[in-house]
N, C-alpha and C positions, 0 to 999 in steps of 0.2 A: 463342553464336548462340541466338536466340530459337527456341524450339520450340513447336509448339501442344499445348495442354492434352489429354492423352489421357483422363485420368479426372478427374471433378469431385468435389470433397469433399462428401459427402453427410452426414457425421456431425459432430457438434459436441460436445465434452466440457467442461463448465463445472467449473472446479477453483478452489476458495477457497484463498487463501494460508494460512488458518488450518488448513485439511486437510493442507497440506504440511509444517507444523512439527509435530514429535512432541510428545505431551503432556509429556514429562519434559525438554524442551529448556530450556536455561539462560536463554534470553530470556523464556520463560513464567514461569520462578521470579522473574526480575527484574521482570517486569511485575506480578506479584502482590505483590510486596514493597515496591515503590517507587511512589509517586504523582507522576507526571510532569506534573500539571496546572500546575505552577509555571512550566512552559515557555512556555505561552501569554502570560503577562504579560511574560515576558523578551523574546519575539520580536514583540510587537504592533507595535511601531514600524517593523518591516521589512515589513509587510503593508497593502496598500491596502484600505481599506474600501468603495470605491465604483466602482473599475474595474478591468480586467483579468481574467484567468482565475481561477477558483476555486483557492486554494492547496492543496497537499498538506499534510494535517495534520501539523504539526511534532512532535507527539507520537508519531506512528506509528513502532513498533519494526520 
């Protein structure tokens, strides 16, 4: 059942994904060791250059 809102949200917390991943996490070590820029050339044919929504970065870990 739909209930009326009793309290309004008055606070907002901005959190970065970078802040959530510990400094010693395995993915940080992989990212520092391997250059993933080669992926852009491998997936270029799957992305449209002139229409649609902006893509999510394929190199994002």
